[in-house]
N, CA, C and O of each residue as an XYZ file, in Angstrom:
860
protein
N     -12.535    -20.153     10.588
C     -11.640    -20.345      9.443
C     -10.492    -19.348      9.559
O     -10.743    -18.160      9.761
N      -9.218    -19.797      9.436
C      -8.104    -18.880      9.539
C      -7.844    -18.170      8.220
O      -8.449    -18.493      7.197
N      -6.943    -17.203      8.256
C      -6.712    -16.367      7.084
C      -6.172    -17.180      5.919
O      -6.557    -16.945      4.773
N      -5.284    -18.134      6.192
C      -4.739    -18.961      5.120
C      -5.852    -19.717      4.409
O      -5.868    -19.784      3.180
N      -6.767    -20.277      5.158
C      -7.883    -21.011      4.563
C      -8.781    -20.094      3.750
O      -9.277    -20.474      2.689
N      -8.988    -18.879      4.257
C      -9.837    -17.921      3.547
C      -9.235    -17.616      2.179
O      -9.936    -17.619      1.168
N      -7.924    -17.350      2.159
C      -7.287    -17.001      0.899
C      -7.405    -18.139     -0.107
O      -7.719    -17.908     -1.275
N      -7.158    -19.352      0.338
C      -7.235    -20.498     -0.564
C      -8.667    -20.719     -1.021
O      -8.910    -20.967     -2.202
N      -9.616    -20.632     -0.099
C     -11.009    -20.918     -0.452
C     -11.586    -19.876     -1.399
O     -12.455    -20.193     -2.212
N     -11.118    -18.648     -1.303
C     -11.622    -17.616     -2.203
C     -11.052    -17.734     -3.606
O     -11.533    -17.087     -4.536
N     -10.027    -18.559     -3.755
C      -9.442    -18.754     -5.066
C      -8.821    -17.491     -5.617
O      -8.921    -17.228     -6.815
N      -8.173    -16.693     -4.759
C      -7.571    -15.454     -5.208
C      -6.356    -15.725     -6.084
O      -5.781    -16.814     -6.063
N      -5.980    -14.710     -6.855
C      -4.816    -14.816     -7.726
C      -3.567    -15.138     -6.919
O      -2.742    -15.952     -7.334
N      -3.435    -14.497     -5.770
C      -2.289    -14.762     -4.918
C      -2.676    -15.798     -3.890
O      -3.714    -15.673     -3.240
N      -1.842    -16.839     -3.732
C      -2.150    -17.936     -2.842
C      -0.925    -18.257     -2.025
O       0.207    -18.047     -2.461
N      -1.163    -18.766     -0.837
C      -0.077    -18.866      0.115
C       0.907    -19.987     -0.180
O       2.033    -19.962      0.319
N       0.518    -20.945     -0.960
C       1.375    -22.101     -1.143
C       1.886    -22.262     -2.561
O       2.873    -22.966     -2.777
N       1.246    -21.633     -3.534
C       1.637    -21.833     -4.923
C       2.318    -20.582     -5.468
O       3.542    -20.464     -5.401
N       1.552    -19.670     -5.995
C       2.119    -18.489     -6.634
C       2.579    -17.481     -5.597
O       1.807    -17.093     -4.720
N       3.829    -17.054     -5.690
C       4.380    -16.129     -4.712
C       3.839    -14.716     -4.921
O       3.585    -14.280     -6.044
N       3.678    -14.031     -3.816
C       3.174    -12.663     -3.819
C       4.323    -11.671     -3.953
O       5.407    -11.892     -3.412
N       4.091    -10.605     -4.658
C       5.040     -9.497     -4.670
C       4.269     -8.182     -4.703
O       3.070     -8.147     -4.979
N       4.982     -7.122     -4.420
C       4.416     -5.778     -4.451
C       4.926     -5.078     -5.703
O       6.123     -5.102     -5.989
N       4.028     -4.463     -6.441
C       4.402     -3.733     -7.645
C       4.522     -2.248     -7.320
O       3.522     -1.567     -7.089
N       5.748     -1.761     -7.306
C       5.974     -0.328     -7.075
C       5.708      0.424     -8.378
O       6.274      0.101     -9.423
N       4.847      1.421     -8.299
C       4.444      2.152     -9.495
C       5.493      3.203     -9.876
O       5.833      4.090     -9.094
N       5.982      3.068    -11.093
C       6.905      4.044    -11.684
C       6.069      5.026    -12.494
O       5.868      4.844    -13.695
N       5.584      6.066    -11.825
C       4.749      7.054    -12.510
C       5.650      8.015    -13.279
O       6.840      8.135    -12.986
N       5.076      8.689    -14.254
C       5.911      9.421    -15.213
C       6.287     10.825    -14.787
O       7.350     11.307    -15.177
N       5.456     11.507    -13.999
C       5.687     12.916    -13.756
C       5.927     13.269    -12.306
O       5.165     12.862    -11.429
N       7.003     14.040    -12.041
C       7.247     14.580    -10.715
C       7.458     13.511     -9.657
O       7.238     12.328     -9.917
N       7.873     13.906     -8.494
C       7.976     12.969     -7.381
C       9.047     11.917     -7.585
O       9.331     11.532     -8.719
N       9.641     11.450     -6.504
C      10.657     10.402     -6.571
C       9.997      9.059     -6.270
O       9.986      8.598     -5.128
N       9.451      8.442     -7.311
C       8.702      7.194     -7.166
C       9.535      6.081     -6.563
O       8.989      5.123     -6.015
N      10.845      6.195     -6.655
C      11.795      5.161     -6.220
C      12.252      5.358     -4.776
O      13.110      4.614     -4.301
N      11.697      6.341     -4.069
C      12.183      6.670     -2.726
C      11.967      5.520     -1.742
O      11.172      4.612     -1.988
N      12.696      5.581     -0.620
C      12.667      4.510      0.389
C      13.016      3.172     -0.253
O      12.225      2.229     -0.228
N      14.215      3.107     -0.827
C      14.594      1.954     -1.647
C      14.586      0.631     -0.896
O      14.300     -0.407     -1.492
N      14.893      0.642      0.401
C      14.953     -0.619      1.150
C      13.619     -1.008      1.773
O      13.504     -2.079      2.371
N      12.607     -0.148      1.639
C      11.369     -0.363      2.390
C      10.593     -1.605      1.953
O      10.246     -2.435      2.794
N      10.318     -1.747      0.673
C       9.491     -2.873      0.237
C      10.206     -4.215      0.369
O       9.574     -5.181      0.795
N      11.503     -4.328      0.024
C      12.183     -5.600      0.307
C      12.130     -5.985      1.783
O      11.957     -7.159      2.110
N      12.278     -5.003      2.678
C      12.203     -5.306      4.111
C      10.800     -5.738      4.516
O      10.639     -6.655      5.321
N       9.788     -5.083      3.963
C       8.415     -5.478      4.269
C       8.141     -6.885      3.763
O       7.543     -7.687      4.480
N       8.563     -7.201      2.548
C       8.344     -8.538      2.000
C       9.061     -9.596      2.839
O       8.529    -10.684      3.062
N      10.258     -9.274      3.300
C      10.991    -10.214      4.152
C      10.261    -10.427      5.475
O      10.235    -11.540      6.000
N       9.667     -9.361      6.012
C       8.918     -9.484      7.266
C       7.671    -10.345      7.059
O       7.334    -11.170      7.908
N       6.991    -10.153      5.933
C       5.828    -10.985      5.607
C       6.238    -12.446      5.537
O       5.563    -13.312      6.094
N       7.344    -12.723      4.853
C       7.818    -14.104      4.701
C       8.157    -14.737      6.048
O       7.882    -15.916      6.272
N       8.756    -13.948      6.944
C       9.231    -14.483      8.226
C       8.137    -14.597      9.280
O       8.281    -15.355     10.238
N       7.045    -13.851      9.115
C       6.061    -13.764     10.194
C       4.655    -14.170      9.805
O       3.737    -14.073     10.619
N       4.467    -14.627      8.567
C       3.159    -15.094      8.122
C       3.351    -16.345      7.269
O       4.483    -16.664      6.906
N       2.276    -17.061      6.940
C       2.408    -18.248      6.089
C       2.500    -17.947      4.602
O       2.567    -18.874      3.795
N       2.504    -16.677      4.220
C       2.515    -16.340      2.805
C       3.845    -16.661      2.146
O       4.904    -16.541      2.761
N       3.776    -17.070      0.890
C       4.951    -17.235      0.043
C       5.155    -15.943     -0.729
O       4.262    -15.506     -1.454
N       6.328    -15.324     -0.580
C       6.553    -14.020     -1.206
C       7.888    -14.003     -1.922
O       8.807    -14.749     -1.586
N       7.973    -13.124     -2.928
C       9.253    -12.812     -3.551
C      10.038    -11.894     -2.619
O       9.455    -11.127     -1.853
N      11.362    -11.979     -2.693
C      12.194    -11.151     -1.820
C      12.237     -9.696     -2.259
O      12.471     -8.806     -1.442
N      12.013     -9.451     -3.538
C      12.156     -8.100     -4.063
C      10.849     -7.595     -4.652
O      10.006     -8.370     -5.104
N      10.705     -6.288     -4.635
C       9.558     -5.648     -5.260
C       9.652     -5.768     -6.779
O      10.722     -6.023     -7.332
N       8.517     -5.579     -7.435
C       8.470     -5.417     -8.884
C       8.314     -3.925     -9.160
O       7.531     -3.252     -8.489
N       9.039     -3.408    -10.125
C       8.894     -2.006    -10.515
C       8.220     -1.968    -11.878
O       8.691     -2.593    -12.828
N       7.125     -1.240    -11.971
C       6.322     -1.318    -13.183
C       5.667      0.027    -13.495
O       5.321      0.791    -12.594
N       5.507      0.295    -14.778
C       4.782      1.486    -15.209
C       3.303      1.155    -15.352
O       2.943      0.026    -15.683
N       2.462      2.130    -15.106
C       1.022      1.895    -15.191
C       0.588      1.519    -16.596
O      -0.456      0.891    -16.774
N       1.361      1.887    -17.579
C       1.012      1.584    -18.968
C       1.560      0.242    -19.440
O       1.373     -0.124    -20.600
N       2.236     -0.502    -18.556
C       2.776     -1.803    -18.936
C       1.649     -2.781    -19.261
O       0.608     -2.768    -18.604
N       1.849     -3.619    -20.260
C       0.813     -4.558    -20.684
C       0.492     -5.587    -19.613
O      -0.626     -6.100    -19.563
N       1.458     -5.894    -18.756
C       1.243     -6.923    -17.736
C       0.867     -6.347    -16.372
O       1.002     -7.031    -15.357
N       0.398     -5.102    -16.336
C       0.042     -4.481    -15.050
C      -0.963     -5.312    -14.272
O      -0.848     -5.437    -13.053
N      -1.943     -5.882    -14.955
C      -2.998     -6.621    -14.259
C      -2.522     -7.934    -13.646
O      -3.282     -8.602    -12.946
N      -1.282     -8.305    -13.901
C      -0.725     -9.484    -13.230
C      -0.376     -9.176    -11.776
O      -0.091    -10.083    -10.992
N      -0.399     -7.904    -11.425
C      -0.004     -7.484    -10.077
C      -1.181     -6.806     -9.388
O      -1.393     -5.606     -9.562
N      -1.944     -7.558     -8.611
C      -3.149     -7.002     -7.987
C      -2.860     -6.061     -6.823
O      -3.759     -5.371     -6.344
N      -1.591     -6.031     -6.359
C      -1.246     -5.171     -5.224
C      -0.186     -4.177     -5.676
O       0.951     -4.552     -5.960
N      -0.573     -2.900     -5.739
C       0.321     -1.850     -6.204
C       0.655     -0.898     -5.062
O      -0.132     -0.708     -4.135
N       1.834     -0.310     -5.154
C       2.315      0.612     -4.121
C       2.861      1.859     -4.800
O       3.545      1.775     -5.820
N       2.551      3.019     -4.224
C       3.007      4.294     -4.780
C       3.434      5.199     -3.643
O       2.728      5.334     -2.644
N       4.602      5.823     -3.802
C       4.996      6.825     -2.808
C       5.895      7.863     -3.464
O       6.147      7.811     -4.668
N       6.372      8.797     -2.667
C       7.252      9.826     -3.181
C       7.070     11.145     -2.448
O       6.247     11.273     -1.542
N       7.857     12.109     -2.865
C       7.757     13.475     -2.360
C       7.314     14.370     -3.515
O       7.549     14.048     -4.679
N       6.688     15.468     -3.199
C       6.481     16.500     -4.191
C       5.347     16.261     -5.163
O       4.358     15.599     -4.846
N       5.508     16.814     -6.357
C       4.409     16.961     -7.304
C       4.268     15.738     -8.207
O       4.852     15.689     -9.289
N       3.500     14.763     -7.764
C       3.209     13.582     -8.564
C       2.245     13.958     -9.682
O       1.277     14.687     -9.463
N       2.519     13.455    -10.880
C       1.619     13.723    -11.995
C       1.504     12.495    -12.880
O       2.510     11.885    -13.244
N       0.260     12.130    -13.229
C      -0.006     10.993    -14.105
C      -0.411     11.495    -15.487
O      -1.141     12.478    -15.616
N       0.068     10.813    -16.507
C      -0.363     11.140    -17.861
C      -1.797     10.635    -18.065
O      -2.317      9.868    -17.254
N      -2.422     11.075    -19.154
C      -3.780     10.608    -19.442
C      -3.829      9.089    -19.588
O      -4.775      8.449    -19.129
N      -2.815      8.517    -20.224
C      -2.777      7.060    -20.385
C      -2.626      6.368    -19.034
O      -3.220      5.314    -18.811
N      -1.837      6.950    -18.131
C      -1.663      6.362    -16.804
C      -2.956      6.441    -16.002
O      -3.304      5.497    -15.292
N      -3.656      7.539    -16.109
C      -4.945      7.690    -15.415
C      -5.911      6.599    -15.864
O      -6.555      5.956    -15.035
N      -6.010      6.391    -17.164
C      -6.921      5.376    -17.700
C      -6.495      3.976    -17.264
O      -7.333      3.157    -16.885
N      -5.189      3.705    -17.319
C      -4.690      2.379    -16.944
C      -4.916      2.092    -15.462
O      -5.299      0.980    -15.098
N      -4.682      3.085    -14.608
C      -4.882      2.891    -13.172
C      -6.352      2.668    -12.865
O      -6.693      1.788    -12.075
N      -7.222      3.453    -13.478
C      -8.657      3.269    -13.268
C      -9.082      1.856    -13.674
O      -9.818      1.190    -12.945
N      -8.624      1.413    -14.820
C      -8.982      0.084    -15.309
C      -8.490     -1.006    -14.362
O      -9.224     -1.948    -14.064
N      -7.262     -0.881    -13.894
C      -6.707     -1.880    -12.983
C      -7.493     -1.948    -11.681
O      -7.811     -3.037    -11.203
N      -7.805     -0.798    -11.108
C      -8.496     -0.776     -9.823
C      -9.936     -1.281     -9.934
O     -10.455     -1.887     -8.997
N     -10.570     -1.036    -11.058
C     -11.949     -1.502    -11.244
C     -12.019     -2.965    -11.641
O     -13.099     -3.552    -11.694
N     -10.866     -3.550    -11.920
C     -10.822     -4.953    -12.321
C     -10.036     -5.807    -11.331
O      -9.342     -6.750    -11.714
N     -10.157     -5.461    -10.061
C      -9.595     -6.292     -9.008
C      -8.319     -5.795     -8.384
O      -7.837     -6.389     -7.420
N      -7.749     -4.712     -8.909
C      -6.504     -4.205     -8.363
C      -6.688     -3.416     -7.076
O      -7.790     -2.983     -6.741
N      -5.586     -3.241     -6.368
C      -5.566     -2.483     -5.107
C      -4.320     -1.623     -5.102
O      -3.241     -2.080     -5.481
N      -4.464     -0.373     -4.671
C      -3.335      0.555     -4.586
C      -3.161      1.035     -3.159
O      -4.100      1.538     -2.542
N      -1.944      0.876     -2.634
C      -1.569      1.517     -1.368
C      -0.660      2.690     -1.709
O       0.433      2.498     -2.242
N      -1.105      3.890     -1.405
C      -0.315      5.098     -1.598
C       0.139      5.598     -0.232
O      -0.681      5.826      0.658
N       1.445      5.766     -0.072
C       2.013      6.160      1.218
C       2.732      7.498      1.048
O       3.752      7.579      0.363
N       2.201      8.536      1.668
C       2.784      9.870      1.549
C       4.143      9.907      2.237
O       4.248      9.774      3.457
N       5.173     10.090      1.426
C       6.529     10.165      1.964
C       6.901     11.610      2.296
O       8.077     11.943      2.444
N       5.911     12.436      2.407
C       5.924     13.854      2.742
C       5.963     14.713      1.486
O       6.893     14.657      0.681
N       4.909     15.509      1.359
C       4.861     16.501      0.307
C       4.070     16.105     -0.924
O       3.947     16.902     -1.854
N       3.527     14.889     -0.956
C       2.797     14.479     -2.155
C       1.279     14.597     -1.988
O       0.528     14.261     -2.905
N       0.831     15.064     -0.844
C      -0.603     15.030     -0.543
C      -1.440     15.793     -1.560
O      -2.384     15.236     -2.120
N      -1.114     17.044     -1.805
C      -1.914     17.871     -2.708
C      -1.959     17.290     -4.116
O      -3.024     17.212     -4.728
N      -0.806     16.886     -4.622
C      -0.760     16.376     -5.991
C      -1.407     14.999     -6.104
O      -2.056     14.703     -7.107
N      -1.239     14.160     -5.093
C      -1.850     12.833     -5.154
C      -3.369     12.935     -5.161
O      -4.036     12.246     -5.933
N      -3.913     13.784     -4.312
C      -5.372     13.954     -4.288
C      -5.868     14.497     -5.633
O      -6.912     14.080     -6.135
N      -5.110     15.424     -6.203
C      -5.482     15.976     -7.506
C      -5.506     14.895     -8.581
O      -6.434     14.834     -9.388
N      -4.474     14.035     -8.590
C      -4.403     12.992     -9.614
C      -5.479     11.934     -9.419
O      -6.006     11.403    -10.397
N      -5.812     11.621     -8.176
C      -6.861     10.625     -7.934
C      -8.226     11.158     -8.343
O      -9.122     10.385     -8.684
N      -8.384     12.471     -8.308
C      -9.632     13.065     -8.814
C      -9.758     12.874    -10.320
O     -10.866     12.798    -10.851
N      -8.629     12.797    -11.001
C      -8.653     12.499    -12.428
C      -9.030     11.035    -12.661
O      -9.732     10.710    -13.619
N      -8.562     10.168    -11.787
C      -8.849      8.737    -11.920
C     -10.307      8.456    -11.597
O     -10.986      7.738    -12.332
N     -10.789      9.023    -10.495
C     -12.172      8.807    -10.050
C     -12.788     10.153     -9.655
O     -12.783     10.505     -8.475
N     -13.313     10.905    -10.615
C     -13.823     12.248    -10.322
C     -14.929     12.294     -9.276
O     -15.047     13.283     -8.553
N     -15.739     11.245     -9.181
C     -16.893     11.294     -8.282
C     -16.636     10.654     -6.920
O     -17.501     10.695     -6.046
N     -15.466     10.069     -6.733
C     -15.185      9.402     -5.458
C     -14.498     10.345     -4.490
O     -13.740     11.228     -4.891
N     -14.776     10.143     -3.198
C     -14.155     10.941     -2.150
C     -13.474     10.017     -1.149
O     -13.965      8.929     -0.847
N     -12.328     10.476     -0.638
C     -11.630      9.689      0.369
C     -12.453      9.644      1.658
O     -13.000     10.648      2.113
N     -12.515      8.444      2.222
C     -13.228      8.210      3.479
C     -12.199      7.873      4.553
O     -11.336      7.018      4.352
N     -12.295      8.544      5.681
C     -11.387      8.283      6.792
C     -11.796      6.992      7.501
O     -12.953      6.830      7.890
N     -10.846      6.081      7.665
C     -11.150      4.800      8.292
C     -11.088      4.939      9.809
O     -10.118      5.481     10.340
N     -12.107      4.458     10.510
C     -12.071      4.511     11.978
C     -11.048      3.533     12.541
O     -10.627      2.599     11.858
N     -10.657      3.754     13.783
C      -9.622      2.929     14.392
C     -10.033      1.473     14.551
O      -9.179      0.604     14.727
N     -11.341      1.196     14.491
C     -11.789     -0.193     14.629
C     -12.086     -0.838     13.276
O     -12.729     -1.886     13.224
N     -11.632     -0.232     12.191
C     -11.852     -0.820     10.874
C     -11.138     -2.175     10.795
O     -10.088     -2.352     11.412
N     -11.693     -3.132     10.045
C     -11.076     -4.468      9.944
C      -9.634     -4.466      9.454
O      -8.905     -5.418      9.733
N      -9.193     -3.439      8.738
C      -7.813     -3.431      8.254
C      -6.818     -3.399      9.406
O      -5.670     -3.811      9.241
N      -7.239     -2.920     10.561
C      -6.341     -2.833     11.711
C      -6.322     -4.118     12.540
O      -5.680     -4.179     13.589
N      -7.025     -5.133     12.067
C      -6.975     -6.432     12.743
C      -7.051     -7.578     11.740
O      -7.450     -8.686     12.100
N      -6.676     -7.327     10.496
C      -6.763     -8.365      9.464
C      -5.756     -9.485      9.690
O      -6.005    -10.625      9.298
N      -4.623     -9.179     10.314
C      -3.651    -10.222     10.698
C      -3.147     -9.959     12.114
O      -3.334    -10.788     13.004
N      -2.516     -8.823     12.321
C      -2.134     -8.393     13.665
C      -3.212     -7.459     14.214
O      -3.893     -6.767     13.457
N      -3.353     -7.450     15.511
C      -4.258     -6.499     16.152
C      -3.498     -5.196     16.399
O      -2.517     -5.178     17.142
N      -3.949     -4.117     15.780
C      -3.274     -2.827     15.906
C      -4.253     -1.840     16.541
O      -4.963     -1.135     15.824
N      -4.300     -1.778     17.849
C      -5.211     -0.832     18.504
C      -4.774      0.598     18.255
O      -3.581      0.895     18.192
N      -5.740      1.470     18.116
C      -5.417      2.875     17.910
C      -5.299      3.294     16.468
O      -5.042      4.462     16.178
N      -5.485      2.340     15.540
C      -5.476      2.693     14.132
C      -4.083      2.871     13.556
O      -3.117      2.309     14.072
N      -3.976      3.646     12.495
C      -2.727      3.807     11.755
C      -1.629      4.379     12.638
O      -1.807      5.443     13.231
N      -0.482      3.681     12.736
C       0.597      4.185     13.600
C       1.286      5.410     12.999
O       1.377      5.557     11.781
N       1.759      6.267     13.868
C       2.533      7.441     13.473
C       4.005      7.044     13.490
O       4.551      6.737     14.550
N       4.657      7.048     12.312
C       6.029      6.580     12.219
C       7.030      7.727     12.171
O       8.053      7.692     12.854
N       6.738      8.731     11.371
C       7.689      9.835     11.204
C       6.940     11.165     11.304
O       5.889     11.347     10.690
N       7.493     12.080     12.079
C       6.834     13.360     12.307
C       7.221     14.378     11.231
O       8.398     14.546     10.913
N       6.211     15.050     10.682
C       6.467     16.102      9.711
C       5.835     17.423     10.154
O       6.543     18.395     10.417
N       4.523     17.455     10.234
C       3.814     18.708     10.483
C       2.942     18.668     11.726
O       1.996     19.445     11.855
N       3.264     17.758     12.642
C       2.517     17.662     13.897
C       1.035     17.406     13.648
O       0.173     17.941     14.347
N       0.751     16.576     12.636
C      -0.616     16.183     12.321
C      -0.805     14.704     12.637
O       0.160     13.942     12.578
N      -2.026     14.276     12.973
C      -2.243     12.859     13.255
C      -2.155     12.017     11.991
O      -2.457     12.495     10.898
N      -1.746     10.779     12.141
C      -1.741      9.840     11.023
C      -3.174      9.538     10.610
O      -4.047      9.376     11.463
N      -3.419      9.462      9.309
C      -4.762      9.193      8.794
C      -4.724      8.075      7.761
O      -3.858      8.056      6.886
N      -5.658      7.156      7.867
C      -5.862      6.121      6.861
C      -7.110      6.494      6.081
O      -8.213      6.494      6.628
N      -6.941      6.811      4.811
C      -8.027      7.281      3.954
C      -8.211      6.283      2.812
O      -7.239      5.715      2.315
N      -9.450      6.075      2.404
C      -9.699      5.030      1.406
C     -10.724      5.456      0.369
O     -11.617      6.258      0.639
N     -10.570      4.896     -0.825
C     -11.582      4.972     -1.873
C     -12.184      3.592     -2.052
O     -11.481      2.584     -1.972
N     -13.484      3.546     -2.294
C     -14.186      2.278     -2.420
C     -14.903      2.194     -3.756
O     -15.360      3.200     -4.299
N     -14.991      0.980     -4.272
C     -15.879      0.664     -5.385
C     -16.926     -0.270     -4.821
O     -16.658     -1.451     -4.603
N     -18.117      0.250     -4.584
C     -19.155     -0.452     -3.820
C     -18.588     -0.789     -2.454
O     -18.231      0.124     -1.709
N     -18.489     -2.065     -2.093
C     -17.999     -2.423     -0.762
C     -16.500     -2.700     -0.743
O     -15.930     -2.906      0.328
N     -15.856     -2.710     -1.897
C     -14.449     -3.101     -1.974
C     -13.541     -1.877     -1.897
O     -13.722     -0.912     -2.639
N     -12.575     -1.925     -1.006
C     -11.572     -0.878     -0.936
C     -10.623     -1.040     -2.114
O     -10.056     -2.114     -2.315
N     -10.450      0.017     -2.890
C      -9.569     -0.070     -4.047
C      -8.309      0.779     -3.883
O      -7.299      0.519     -4.536
N      -8.362      1.787     -3.022
C      -7.193      2.621     -2.737
C      -7.124      2.861     -1.235
O      -8.115      3.237     -0.609
N      -5.944      2.640     -0.667
C      -5.673      3.060      0.708
C      -4.578      4.106      0.643
O      -3.511      3.876      0.074
N      -4.855      5.258      1.232
C      -3.893      6.350      1.271
C      -3.489      6.584      2.719
O      -4.306      7.021      3.529
N      -2.243      6.298      3.047
C      -1.742      6.514      4.401
C      -1.022      7.856      4.424
O       0.000      8.049      3.765
N      -1.585      8.774      5.202
C      -1.162     10.178      5.216
C      -0.660     10.567      6.603
O      -1.261     10.210      7.616
N       0.453     11.306      6.633
C       1.058     11.767      7.885
C       1.468     10.605      8.798
O       1.514     10.752     10.019
N       1.761      9.468      8.199
C       2.253      8.312      8.940
C       3.665      7.972      8.496
O       4.556      7.792      9.326
N       3.869      7.883      7.188
C       5.149      7.560      6.570
C       5.600      6.151      6.938
O       6.682      5.946      7.488
N       4.738      5.187      6.619
C       5.060      3.792      6.886
C       6.376      3.377      6.238
O       7.149      2.614      6.818
N       6.627      3.887      5.026
C       7.842      3.506      4.317
C       9.106      3.820      5.088
O      10.085      3.082      4.978
N       9.117      4.901      5.873
C      10.282      5.206      6.701
C      10.495      4.123      7.744
O      11.630      3.783      8.078
N       9.400      3.584      8.256
C       9.506      2.529      9.251
C       9.924      1.186      8.664
O      10.449      0.329      9.376
N       9.694      1.004      7.372
C      10.095     -0.252      6.718
C      11.554     -0.238      6.286
O      12.146     -1.292      6.052
N      12.128      0.936      6.182
C      13.499      1.033      5.664
C      14.516      0.424      6.629
O      14.213      0.144      7.789
N      15.740      0.228      6.108
C      16.830     -0.274      6.942
C      16.978      0.594      8.184
O      16.764      1.805      8.137
N      17.342     -0.032      9.285
C      17.382      0.669     10.566
C      18.375      1.827     10.580
O      18.198      2.782     11.337
N      19.421      1.755      9.748
C      20.423      2.821      9.758
C      20.015      4.023      8.918
O      20.739      5.019      8.886
N      18.863      3.955      8.230
C      18.429      5.065      7.382
C      17.760      6.153      8.214
O      18.145      7.320      8.149
N      16.755      5.761      8.999
C      16.029      6.744      9.803
C      16.265      6.573     11.305
O      15.869      7.412     12.115
N      16.921      5.462     11.652
C      17.283      5.202     13.048
C      16.081      5.170     13.986
O      16.170      5.572     15.146
N      14.950      4.682     13.460
C      13.792      4.489     14.321
C      14.035      3.310     15.247
O      14.613      2.312     14.816
N      13.615      3.388     16.504
C      13.738      2.234     17.395
C      12.857      1.093     16.910
O      11.877      1.308     16.197
N      13.220     -0.133     17.309
C      12.513     -1.308     16.819
C      11.005     -1.270     17.052
O      10.268     -1.654     16.144
N      10.490     -0.831     18.214
C       9.025     -0.819     18.376
C       8.314      0.011     17.312
O       7.217     -0.350     16.886
N       8.915      1.111     16.878
C       8.297      1.923     15.824
C       8.391      1.210     14.482
O       7.421      1.181     13.725
N       9.547      0.637     14.186
C       9.707     -0.101     12.932
C       8.760     -1.296     12.894
O       8.153     -1.582     11.862
N       8.636     -1.991     14.019
C       7.751     -3.152     14.066
C       6.297     -2.748     13.860
O       5.549     -3.460     13.191
N       5.886     -1.610     14.428
C       4.514     -1.136     14.229
C       4.248     -0.867     12.749
O       3.178     -1.192     12.235
N       5.230     -0.270     12.069
C       5.081     -0.017     10.631
C       5.000     -1.310      9.846
O       4.167     -1.438      8.949
N       5.854     -2.273     10.170
C       5.868     -3.555      9.458
C       4.574     -4.329      9.680
O       4.031     -4.912      8.742
N       4.079     -4.339     10.908
C       2.811     -5.026     11.182
C       1.666     -4.368     10.425
O       0.776     -5.056      9.925
N       1.683     -3.036     10.337
C       0.639     -2.356      9.579
C       0.742     -2.729      8.107
O      -0.277     -2.916      7.442
N       1.957     -2.836      7.594
C       2.136     -3.262      6.214
C       1.567     -4.637      5.946
O       0.919     -4.858      4.923
N       1.805     -5.566      6.864
C       1.232     -6.909      6.743
C      -0.286     -6.839      6.725
O      -0.935     -7.493      5.908
N      -0.848     -6.048      7.622
C      -2.305     -5.929      7.687
C      -2.897     -5.385      6.396
O      -3.940     -5.854      5.940
N      -2.237     -4.398      5.809
C      -2.739     -3.842      4.549
C      -2.749     -4.912      3.467
O      -3.718     -5.040      2.719
N      -1.670     -5.677      3.389
C      -1.587     -6.746      2.382
C      -2.686     -7.781      2.605
O      -3.395     -8.145      1.668
N      -2.828     -8.248      3.823
C      -3.833     -9.287      4.101
C      -5.243     -8.770      3.866
O      -6.091     -9.483      3.329
N      -5.490     -7.545      4.262
C      -6.825     -6.995      4.043
C      -7.108     -6.891      2.546
O      -8.183     -7.274      2.084
N      -6.147     -6.375      1.796
C      -6.352     -6.203      0.361
C      -6.631     -7.526     -0.327
O      -7.423     -7.572     -1.268
N      -6.002     -8.601      0.117
C      -6.136     -9.898     -0.551
C      -7.337    -10.715     -0.077
O      -7.725    -11.679     -0.736
N      -7.923    -10.342      1.050
C      -9.022    -11.152      1.593
C     -10.344    -10.429      1.677
O     -11.355    -11.037      2.029
N     -10.365     -9.125      1.359
C     -11.625     -8.377      1.496
C     -12.695     -8.900      0.526
O     -13.813     -8.387      0.506
């Protein structure tokens, strides 16, 4: 059974032929530039549209965690630099969304690691991030990506890490650290990455989306 058939047969909220998929960028309230890498998500969505059978919106959705319609968006994205901070209401809303079918991809745009881990401890005090091995299904959910999470932008000479939180068997948070996928998704004139690096980032983005929707 191919991926398109799996998505339709599972009866997921997002479907390849009817309701279009979009990414909800989280507008968190405290610290950090939640809006960073402005061209990244539109470029990723365009790549999904051009290289997979999915029906997608051209633009991201920007939403606050406290918005009443948050649960309409099962795929959330968060990034930024510096000291990210969630209010108590945001912590409760994010926990509720993730435990009720939501998925969060958090991409460290450099400098948010300490604060993001701190805030996720508020969301799920008893959960710990698990490092995904290079042969995890997320690295072959659509494209085959040998070697695991690609390294897109160098900051501190550390390896790229894919870290996840799970609710039973379901991945609810993927944290991509020391990779900076968003830099690879941005317009080519922003970071001037060569196409093979940008393509590796875009393919990884597709894999994250497909894995999140079919797990």
